[in-house]
C-alpha positions, -999 to +999 in steps of 0.1 A: -680-580+464-692-554+439-667-534+420-677-502+402-655-477+383-664-441+375-645-422+349-651-384+353-628-354+349-613-342+381-616-306+369-634-285+343-643-249+334-677-236+343-701-243+314-680-272+299-698-303+288-682-332+306-685-370+299-690-394+327-685-431+321-694-458+347-692-495+348-702-520+374-692-556+378-724-577+379-734-610+362-768-596+350-787-629+350-817-625+328-839-652+343-841-670+309-810-691+312-812-728+322-789-742+348-773-777+346-802-793+364-829-782+340-842-753+361-841-716+353-814-694+368-832-667+387-833-631+374-806-609+390-800-576+372-789-541+380-821-523+370-813-486+375-784-461+375-789-426+388-763-398+389-767-368+412-745-337+409-744-319+442-777-337+451-796-328+419-805-357+396-787-351+362-790-386+347-810-418+352-813-449+331-834-481+336-817-513+325-835-545+314-826-581+309-811-575+274-781-556+289-748-574+290-729-585+321-708-557+337-727-529+321-710-497+311-729-464+307-717-431+293-735-398+295-728-360+295-736-331+319-726-295+322-700-285+348-717-258+369-700-258+403-674-277+423-689-307+440-696-344+441-710-367+415-728-396+432-737-426+411-761-452+426-769-485+410-799-505+423-813-538+413-830-571+421-829-587+456-821-553+473-789-547+454-775-512+459-741-497+453-729-461+453-697-445+440-687-408+442-663-386+422-652-351+430-653-324+404-635-290+407-650-263+386-627-233+378 
C-alpha cells in the first residue's frame, strides 16, 4: 500500500508564493544492489512527480536511481485562484499514485 503526504497551505492570498512539500513511501530500488542469493534486485523507482494546479502543470521533476527511499520534494508556486493541487507520482512497473490538496485563495 502506497502512502503519500502532501503539505500545502489550505489558504493563501492571491499572488502569494506558496510552498508545497510532498513525500511518498517507496523503497526506490536502484537495480544495483545484490540480494542474498547473488543476484541483482530489480530496479523499482518512482521516476516522475508532476503537480497540476487547476489542471495546469506548475511543477515536474524526473527522479533517478540516486534518490533515497521515501523521496521528499519541495517546490514553490503562486496562489492565483481557489482550486485543487493534484500531485501524481509515476514509476517503474506501471506504478502510479495521485494525491490532491485543496487551496482557497482570498
